[in-house]
N, C-alpha and C positions, 0 to 999 in steps of 0.2 A: 450436497452437490452444488458445485459453481458448474454454470454453463452458460460458455460465449452463444452469443445469439448472433444471427443473421437475418437476411430476408428474403430465406429461400421461400416462402409461404405467398410472397407479395402476387405472384403472377396470377395465383387462385382466387387472394382476394379483391386482386383488380379485376377479374372475371365474375366467378359464381357469385361472390360476395360485395359486388362493388357499392351497390345503393348502401348498404350498411357500413361498408368500411367509410365511405366519406361521407356517414353521417356519425361516426365512431361509437357506433352500438357494438362497442366490443363483447359485449356479453349474449349476445345475440349471433353472433359470430361463434365464439368457444362453445355455446351449446349446441350448433351447428355441426360443429367439429365432432362434439361427443357422441354425436347420434349418427354419424357415419360409419363404415365400417373399418376396424381396424386396419386393414390395409390400404382402404384407399386413404383414411385422414394421413397416415406414417408418407405416404407419397406426396404429402401434400407439404408438409413442413418437414425440415433434416432436426430441427431442434424438439419436435414431439417424437419420433420414431429413436433417436438415439437414447432421450431421457427413457423413453418406456423400454428400449431394450436392455438399457443398463440395470432398469429393475427385473425385466424379465429374466435376466443371466445371473441374477443375484449378486451383481456387483454391491449393489445397496441392500441392505436388511433393513433399514428402519427408514419411513419417509418423514424424517424432523425439518429439515430447513432445504430449501431449493432458491440458490441465489441467481436470480436470471441477469446476466451484464449486457445492457444494452450499449448500443452506438448512440452518440450526442447526436442524436437526428429526429427529426418529427417520426418517419416509421418506422427506428427504433423503438421509439415508444410507444406506436400502436402496436407494434409486433409485441412488443411485452407484457403490454395490458391484457393481450389476448393471449399470452401464452401463462399468464397469471391467473385468469379467473379459469382458464381449462384447466391447469392443474390443479385449482382449489375444488374443482367440482366432477373431476374425475373418479370414477369408484374405486378402481382398481390402482391408480396412480395419483392418488391424492396427497399432498404433502401438507402435514400440519403449518407449515410457514411458508409462503411464498412472496420473495421478496423482490422487487424490482429495481435494480442499482444501475442507474446511467454513468456511464464513463466518460469523463469530461474532457470534450474536445477530441473525441474519438471518430472522427466524422472525414470520411475519405474525400470530401470535395474540398478540404482543405488541406493541401499536401503536407505544408509545413506541420500545420497544428496537428495533425493524425501521426506524423513522425516524432517530432519534437515533445509531443504532450501524451497524445491518446494511447498509444502503445504503453508507454511508462505510467500512466495512470491504469492500465490495464492490470499490469504487473502488481502495482500497490495494491488494488483492490483485490487480487488475488492473494496477496500476502496475507493482507488485513483479515480475511474471513478465516484464511489457515489458522493465523497466529490466535485467533480466537477459539477454535477448533481443532486445535493441533490432534491428531492421531485420527482422526474422523472425518475426513475432508478429501473428497474425489473430484476432479475436474473432468468437464464433458466439453471437449474443445470441438466441437464437430460443426459448431454454427460460427457464423461470422467471417471476416478476413482471413485470408490465409495465412498473415505475418502473425495473426492471433495464436495460431494452431504451434509454430515455431517456438513462440516463446513463454506459451502455456506447458509446453513439454519440456523447455528446458527449465522454467520454474520448478517444473515438478518433478525432475530429476533432482535437482538443487537443494530441495526440501523434503522430499521422499512424499509426495502426493502422487498417486496414481493417475494417470491421465489417459482416458479413453476418446476414442474416435470413431467415427462409420463410414467409412468409405462409399461413394454413390451405390456399390453394386455388391457390396456384402448383406447380407440377411441379419447380421446383429454388428455390434459395437466391437472394439478390440481394444485389448490394453496394447498400450503404446510403449513398445520396450525400451528399456533405460540406454539412454546416450552413454558413449563409453567414455565419460569424462568424471574430475572429481573435481570441485571447487576450492581452493586452496586458499583459507581463510587468512591465514599469515600475510597476505598481500593487503588484505580489508585492515587487520591489526593494525601491520607498518605502515598504513598511510591513510589510515582512518581521519586525518588531517584535514587531506585533500578530499575523500569522500563526502565529509560533511559540510564541506562548501555547498556543494549540489544537492542536500538535502529535500531545502526548501524551494530553492527556484528552480534548479536544473539546468539554468539557460543563462550564462554571465558573459558579460564583456570580459573580452581576453586582455587583461591587463598584463603591465610588465611584468607587475608581482605574482599573475596565475601562470603566465609564460616560463617565468623563472622556476617556479615548483612544479609546473608540468615536465620541463626537459629534463628532471630531476628521477622520473618514475620510471620504472624497467617498464621496457617494452611490454609484457603481459598485461599492465595496467592500462597502458597508454591507450590499448585497441577498445578499452571501455568508454573511449572520450570520442568525441567529434570537434571538430574545430574547423569553422563556416565563416565566409565571408558573403556579409549582406549589406549591402549602400556603401562598400568602402569598408566597412566594418567587422572587423573581426570577435567572432564570438566563442566561447567554449561549452560543452556541455554533455551530460552525462549521458550515452545512445542507451536505447533499451534491454543490448547486452548488459549494460553495464549495469541498468536498474536491478535486472533481474540478478545479476551477481551480488549486489547489493543487499539485497533484500534476503538472497538465501545466505549470506554472512551474518546478517544480523540474527536471523531466527535459529541459525545453528548455534552462535554464540549466547543466545538468550536460552535454549535448552543444555548448554554446559555449566551455567551460569549456577546450577544447583550444587554443583560440585567445589565451588569455590564460597570463601567466607573472609571479611575483609576484617583486618585487625579492628579491635576498639581504640579510640583514643585514650592518651595516659589521664588526660585531665577532664573532668564532670563537666566545665565549660567548654567552648569553643574560644579562640581568640576572634573579635571583631572588630574591624578597624575601616572608620569611617574618617577617612584624611582630611577630606577638604569640610567635613560637619555641616554641609549644605542641609538648609530646614526642611526642602521639600524631600530630598533622601530620607531624612529622619521621620518626615510625617509617613512618608510609604514605609518605613521599618516599623514604628509604633503601630500604626493601622493593623497592620495585617502580621505583626510578633513574629518578625522573618528570623531574629535571632533565636529566640523560643525555639520554632517550629523546627529550625534546623538543627539544632542541640539533639531533637529527638533521633535524628541519623546520628547513632555514634561513632561512624568510620570520618565524622568530618572535622578537621583540625582546628580551618583558620578560612576567617572569609574577608574578602578586602573588597569595599564598596569602591566600584572604578567609574560612576557615572549616573545619571537619573534623568530623566525628561518628565515635564506635565501634561506632555499628550496622553490624552485618553485613547489605550489600546487595549481595552479590557476585553475586547473580541477577539483579538491575536493569540495565538497558542503561547505559550510559555516557550522558551527557547534554552536548552543546554548542549553545550561543546565541549570536544575536547580541545584542549590546547597546552602541546606540550606536555608536563607532568601535572597540568592543573585542570578544572571545568571551569569555564566562563557559563553565566547562565545569567538568561534576562526575566525578570518577573512582569508581566505585562499587565496592568491593571486600570480601574477605571480612576484611581487617583493617579496613575502614569506609569512611567516605566523606571526599573529597577536592577541598573547591571553592576555586577561583580564576579570576583572569581572564588574558585572554593579549591582549598587543598585539603587531601584526602589521606587515608593512611595506605592508600592502594601501591603496592611494590611494583607489579609492572602494567602492561599495557590492559591486559585481561582484565586485571581487578578494576582498573581504571576506567572499561566500558563497564562492568558492572555499576560502578559508583556512578557513572551519568545515568544508565537508567533506572536506579534507585532514586536517585534526585531527581529525576523528572517525573516518575511516578509521584512521587510526596508531593512536589509543588501542584501536581494537576489535580490531587487531591485534597491538599491544604489551602491552595490559596484560590478562592473561589472568585470568579470575576466580579 
């Protein structure tokens, strides 16, 4: 279960448990809540009420993992800890694992961060949890900001996750009805080059090059981006609905990948070119057995080394991007960065996306930092 979290119990904590709350004695607070009459404790917290209702209504049959998603605030952190201890110690509603996960920059005291990063980080986190537990996930969207409910519902619709919500006057949770929409993944496939620009940063200078690319997009894609002017400078960003669309498409395509198969290259060895023959690039290639490792992927035909750097970037995730009919890859190591392009046997964009994902998985497993 993924459960968004708000501050519904804050009033009670600041009155009935003020001293314990100020002392950060979360264990005592949780145990006192567990001792209360069920109806009374459920009135205190929308999160407790809705989670217990989902269990009582048998919408979830095994209490394996409870992911409590909290805001990037001190209050969110405290309430998350109370809920964690509560559901670790409840007799009837005890989960095997309770994980409190902070959503970076989800803080309504900073309007720009909340809109620009917080909501998108929430969507990314929910999608990540679902990806690891596909077919076994549900979302409880009762707690937290109202915007969370809307995007939780949209994401649930996009990747087939049931979403539950408890209205204030309802005795039990209800499953939110599916929205009358479908997500056309062909837009993502056709314009993946543009979406991938925003996967890491999400918020970019609105350069002339980006402006020209943006103007070629169909209107259905343009609405997924915001263009803003800050201090006389223009920026473009993928908005929260765009992030929802992106995560939904990626997961749909990942599930369809099982039906695709990449053709094997004709030659046993790949063509490997390092035109500039730079000594530092050769050092990285030899230390990490780059050629040998990529030959293990039998759909790769050619690799062209296009650049390198001696900067230690070992803690930065490797990057794999699609560029036209090729794939650009950057390996970040303690020895520096190696940039190269890869040509594969992929015959269309769907196969190219599959090749990209396989390459990314391979380098994350093989090229340890």
